N, C-alpha and C positions, 0 to 999 in steps of 0.2 A: 504493500500500500504506500502510495506517496503521501507525504504529510499534507494536511488540508491547507495550512499556511505555514511556511517555514519560520524558524525562530529568530528573534532579534529584539529590538527595543525602540524608543520613542520618537515622536515628531508631532508638532502642533502649535496653535497660536492663542494667546490669551485674549479673550474678548475685551473690548475697550472698557476702561474703568477698572475699579477695584474688583477682586474676586467676589463672586456672589456667595450666598450662603443658603444651603438647603437643609431644613430641619436642624439647624445649628451646626451643620457640617460645612466647612469652607468648600467652595466649588471653583474649579479652574478649567478652562477649555484651551486645548492646544490644537494646532493645525499641521497636518502632514502634507507634504508635496513631494514630487520626484526631483531630486533626492535631497531634501533639506527640511529643517524644521524652523518654524518661527514660534515665538512664545516668550514668556517671562524668563528673565535670568535669575530671579529671586522670588520665592514664595514663603509664606509663614509656615512654621512647624505646626503639626497637628493632624487630626484626621481630615482627609481631603478627598472630595469626589473629583476625580480626574476624567475629563471627557476628551475623547479623540475624534477629531473631524478629519476625514481623509479627503483632501481636495486633489489628490494625485490620480494618475491613470493606472497605478499598480496598488496592490494591497500593501498596507503598512501596519506597523505594530508599535506598541508603547510598552517599554519596560524600564524600570529604575535599577541602577546599580549604585549602591551606597558605598562611598570610599572611606577607608580609615583616615583619621586626621592627618597622618604623615604622608599619605599617598598623593603623588602629583597627578592631577587629572590628565595632563598632556601625555604622560607616560602611559596611563591606562588606555587612552584613545589610540595612541600609536601602536600599542601592543594588540589591541583588538583589530586594528586594520591590517598590520603587517603580519603578526603571528597568528591571528585568528583564534586566540585563546584568552581566557579571562585571567588577569593578573591576580596574585594573592592579595589579601586584605580588601577584597571587594565582595559585597554581599548582594545577591539578587533578591529584590523585594517583590518581584512580580510586576503586574501591569496588565495592559490590554493585549491579548494574544494576537488580534488582527482585526482590521476593519477593511472592508472591500472599498474599491473606488466609489466615491460619493456617499459612503456610509459613515456611521458613527457608532461608537460604543463607549462604555465608561466603567470604571471600577472605583471602589473606595479603598484607600490605602492610608496607613499611619506613617507619616513622615517625621522623623526626628531631625533635630538640627544637624547640619553638616553639608558636605558636598556630594553631589550625585552626578553620574554620567547617564545621559539618555541616548539610546542607540536604536537603530532599526537594523536587524540582522536578516530580514526577509531577503530572499534571493530573486534577482531578475532572471529573465529568460536566458541571459548571457552567462548565467552561473555565478555572477558576482553578487556578494551581499550588499545591501543598501548602505551598510556602514562603510564599506570600501569606497562608496561613491560620495561620502561626506555626511551621512546621516548620523552624526554624533554631536552632542553638545553638553556643556556643563550646566547644572542647575544648583543653585545655592539655596538651602533651606535655612531660614533665619531662626535664631534661638527663640524660645518661648518668652512671652512678655514677662512672666513671673519666674524668678530663679527657683521657686519651689514647685513649679508646675509639674504635675504627674505625667508620666509617659502617656501618649494618646492610646485610647482603646477603641476598637472598631465597634460599630453599632450592632445591635442584635439582628440575627438573620432568621429566615423561615426554616432553613435547613443548612446542614454542614456537610460538605464533601471533603473527606480526608484522603490525601494522596500518600500512598506508602509503596514499598517494594513488594509486589508490583500490582497494585490494585487501587480501586476507588471504592470507598465505603460511604454510606449515607446515614445521617442521623434519623432521617425519615424519608420514605419514598417521595419522589417528586411528582407533583400533580400539575395539570394544565393550568395556565394562567400566569399572571405576573408574580414574580417571587424574588426574594433577596437571598442569595446563596453565599455562605461563607466557604471559601475554598482554602483549605489549610494543608500545608505540607507537614505531615506527621511521619515522614520517612527519614532515611539517613542520607539520601541523595537529593539533588535538585530534581524537581518535577514541574510539569505544567498541565493544564487542563484544556483539551481541545474538544469542542462539542459540535456535533453535526446531526441534523435530522435526516434519517434515511428516507429515500423515496419509497412509496408503497411497494411492498414485495421484495425490497432489497435486503440482502443479508450481509453480515459482517464479512463472510467469505467473498461476496461479490465486490465489496469495497476493497478488500485486500488484493483482488485481482485487477482492479482498475489501475491503469498505467499513466493516468493523467492526461490521456488523449481523448478527445470527445467530451460530451457532457458528463459532468460528475453525477454519480448515483446518489447524491445527498445535497442538502443545503447547509453550507458552512455557517455556523452561528458564532464563531470566534471562541472566546474563552478567557482564561487567566494565564498570563505569561509566566515564564520560568521563575521559580522562587526556591530559595535555599531552605533547608530544614528549619522548622519553627516559624516560618513566615506564613502570613494569611492575608488574603484580600477579600473584599465583598464585591460580588458581581450581581447586578440586577438584570434579570432576563425574563422574557415572557415565552412560555412554551405552549404549543398546541398538542392535542393528543397524537400519539404515534410512537415510533421507535427511534431512539437516539443512540448514537455511537459516541462514547467517551474514549479518548486515547491520550497517551503521552509519547512523544517522539524523541525525547531527550536521550542522548547517548549514555549508555551505562558506564559507571565509573570503573567497572572491572574489565569488561570485554568490549566496550565501545558500541555494542549493538543497541539500536533504539529500544526504549523500554516496552514499546508495544510488542516487540518480538519476545519479550520475557513474560508476556501475558497482560501487560497494562493497557488493555483495550477491551471494552465490554459494551454490550448493547443493553439498554434499559427501556422499558415501556412506560410512557407517560400517559396516565389515564385522566379522564375528566374529573374535576373536583366533585366530591360527594357532599 
């Protein structure tokens, strides 16, 4: 199976004026183009609803890498471009797995003060990652207003999806309709969540046989981008009844094989609300 949308990181533009607030949560919008991002250089620390607007002709992704205080962002970006590996002392916080051209998606993430690198690692048809074409930039998250401010905590969710080696587990079955999902990496390796709705009659085996040519046998819904162990994001999504495929395409730390080849790929059925 080809990945639904390749892995990478951020791009977008802050709407004019100060960041909005939704239910007490700060909100910021970024804009992705081919192959650059525009947006704020600095935002406030705290729980933040991050919205991705894709104004490009290719799919784009939003992910946050948090840097250790002593790490040089220029070195991190150069390493990502030249060596195509993540340097040490960099934590993957997750983000938006992918937005189609003209589409939008959003996540809620807890951002602590410090420096971050935003990247898009999705690959173009020429095989080059968008990061290689310049889709990296630094984001500074300002300190809390109060020196005694508690670390931010994510809002409550309707259901939790736990990512482990190599499975997805649910606090409660998903039902049709709008819902707020907490996606949490409870494993020992980096994971992400990719979600697709299968077309009627399509099986997981049929998706695995699809070679990326011709119409896809599913509708890609995006998901939550790569996150390290212990990290969590909130993802708002609306589901209709049917069969859905969840998968993780990240390469395994031991053998390099994508996690779906280790079994981290499953079909669930979403039923109407009772």
